[in-house]
N, C-alpha and C positions, 0 to 999 in steps of 0.2 A: 305676491305675484307682480305688482306694479313697480317693484324695484328694478325690473328689467326694462322699463320704459326709460329711454335716454333722451336728452335734449337733441332735437334734430335740426334746429334753426341755427344759422350762422356758423356753419362749419365748411371747411374747404378740404376735400371736395364735398359738394352738397349731398344731402341724404339721398340714398338710393330708394327705389320703389320697394325693394326687399326690406329695408329698414323701416319704412313707413308701414308696410304690411305687418311686420313683427310688432311694432308699437300698437297698431290697431288690434291685433290678436291678443296681446297682453291686456289691453283695456277691456275688451269684450269678455275675456276670461275672468277678470276681476269683477266686472259688473254682474256677469251670469253666475259667479260663484263656483265655476267648474272649469277644469282644463280640458275635459272631454265631454261634450254634450251627448245626451241620448240620441238615438236615431231619429226620434220624433222631433227633437229640437235642433238637429243639425242644420236643416235649411235656414232657419231663422238666425242661428249662430253665424253661419257662413255669410249670409246677407248683411248682417251687422258688421262683420269684419270688413267686407268689401265697401260698404257705405262709409264707415269711419275712415278707412284708408283713403278713400276718394276725397272726403272732406278735409282730412289732414293734409293731403297734398295741395289742395286749394289754399289752405291756411299758410303753409310754408311758401307757396308761390307768391302770396300776397304780402307777406311780412317784409318790412324794410329794416335793415340792420344799420345802426349808427356807429358800430364798432367794427374793427377789422375781423374777418372770419377767423375762427379758432382752428388750429391744426389738430386733426383727429389723433395722430400718433402722440403728440405732446400731451393732450388731454388724457389719453389712456394711460400714459406713463405716470401722470400726476395722480390719477385715480388708484393705480396699483400701489403707489407710494403711500397714499392716505390709508389704504386698506392694511398695509403692513404696519404702519404706525398705530393704527387703532387696536391692534392685537386680536382682531376678529379672525384672522387667518394665520394661526401659528405655524402651519405646515409650509407656508410660503417663505422661502429662505432669501431669495433675491429677486430683483426685477430683471427679467430678460431684456 
């Protein structure tokens, strides 16, 4: 599950609130051991996602980068190329 959490710091454009929320959701899912909590656990699950997203945004706002920001499109292209070379995704024929 946590493979879906991506680095959010030092990108141009900066991480959106949706990206921060998605990372928080993936983290809580991993910690809770479930992707869909029971109705009894839903409030605690939702509160944890909200709290972690809030703290994550504070972290990102406070971090200082010493290198130039990375370009999202370039990094995505590099990741797709790495996936192709790894052989994990044989159905992928080319990078769009």
